[in-house]
N, C-alpha and C positions, 0 to 999 in steps of 0.2 A: 314566152315573153321574157326578154332579157334586158339587162340594164346596160345599154350601150354607152351611156354618158359617164360611167365610172370605170374608165380604163386607166391603169390596170386594176384588176380585181383587188379591192381593199383587204380581203381576207388573206390573199397571197402576199401582199406587201406589208402586212402588219409586223411591227417591230417586236422583239422580245420584251416582255414586261421587265422593267429594271429591278433586279433583285428577286426576292421571294415574297409573294403577296401573303397577307395574313390568312390563316386557315379558316377562321370563323369571325364574321362581323356582319353588320347590317349591309346588305348589298347596295343600298341607296346612299351609303355613307362615302365620304371622301377618304381615299388612301393617300397619305403624304409619303413621297419618296424623295431622295436627293435629286432625282431627275424630273420632278413634277408631281402634280396632283392627278389622281385617277379615280374612276369609279368602276366597279365590276358590273358588267352586263349580266343579267340573269340568264338562265337557260331558255328563256322565252323567245319566240319569234319577234315579238314587239321590241324588246331590248336589242336583239340582233339587228333589226332594221334600223333602229336609232343609231347604233354604233356604226353601221355601214354607211348611212346617209350623211353623217357628219364628215368632216375633213378626214380622208383616209390616213393622213399622216398622224392622226390622233389615236389610231387603233393599235392595241398591243395584245399579245397573247402569251400564255404561260401553259406549258404542258401540264395537263391534269394529273395530279398525283394524290388527290384527296380520296378517301373512301367515304362515299356518301351513305347516309343512313336514311331509311324510310321508317315511318311510324306505322305499325300494324295493330289493328284492334280486332280481337277475336271475341265473339259472343258464344258462350256455351252454357251448359246447365249450371255452372258455378258463377256465372255472371260475365262481365266484360273484362278482358285482359288486354292491356296495351303494352307493346314492347317495340324496341327498335331493332332493325336488322339491316345488314348491308344491302345497298341497292344492287340489283343484278345487272348483268350486261344487257339482258332483254329489257329491263326497265329503262336503262340509259338509251338504248336504241329507240324506244318509243318517244322519249323526251327529245332526242336529237331529231327524229323524223318530224315531230310536231313543229319544232322551230323551223326546220328546213322547208316543210310544207308551207308555212306562212311566208317565208322568204320567196319561195317559188310563186306563190299567189300574188305577191306584190311586185314581181318581176326582178328580183335581186338574186344574185348567186347564193348557192347554199353555203352555209358556214361549215368549215371543216370540223370534224369531231375530234375529241381528245384534248381539247384546250379549254382553259378559262380565258375569257375575253374581257379586255379593259379598254377604257377610253380616257385619254388624257384630257384634263380640264384646264382651261385658263385659270390663272390665280384667283380671279374674282368671281368665279362661277361655281355653282354646286349642282347637284342632280336635280334639285327642285327647280332651278332655273331652266334646265333642259325640258323637264316635264311641262312646266307652265308655258314655255315658248311653243312646244309642239302642240299642246292642246289648244292654245289660242289660234294656231295656224289652221287647225282643222275644224274649229267650232262651227263654221258655216256650212260644212258638208252635210248632206242629208243623213239622217240617222241610219238609213239602210245602204249607205255607200259601200262599194267594194273597197277593201283595204288598199288596193292598187291606186285608187283615185286619190288617196291621201299622200302618196309618195311625193309628187311635185311640190306640194305645199310644205311638207315636212322637210324635204331637201332644201328648199329655199329658206325656210325659217332657221334651220341649223346653220346653213352657210352664212346667213346674216349674223346670227348669234356669235359664231366663231370669228367672223370678219371684224366685228366690233372690238375684238380683243387683240 
């Protein structure tokens, strides 16, 4: 199942993120740059889908340079011990495959790995507006709908949201 309406592929045409994004912040927060306002898509397939379905000209990428940490809790005879350790390449491959599996399921191209992904926001919009618009667009779908069934409604809602600005 492919997305024939989004030619060229938005992942391939994504512009470089302007400057260097912050290393650590709330991913649903707005990042102000001299070239516009952005939000960082999480590593989830859901956020990847939202970024892809919005206007392709709003998508930006930045080569991943961060060392991600994972929290590990070990229980032994002395109790529970929690520590942080670097994410392994195997961990990252699992995360990337989960997101790309979701994208394949909804009929969209896989997201290239090795990047952080961002979406430019109109001046008067924040991530909460995107979330509210998307959830309103799919509220009437059955609870057991296949994720691909939501794509047309989400695409139309995002197009309208961005067109209004």
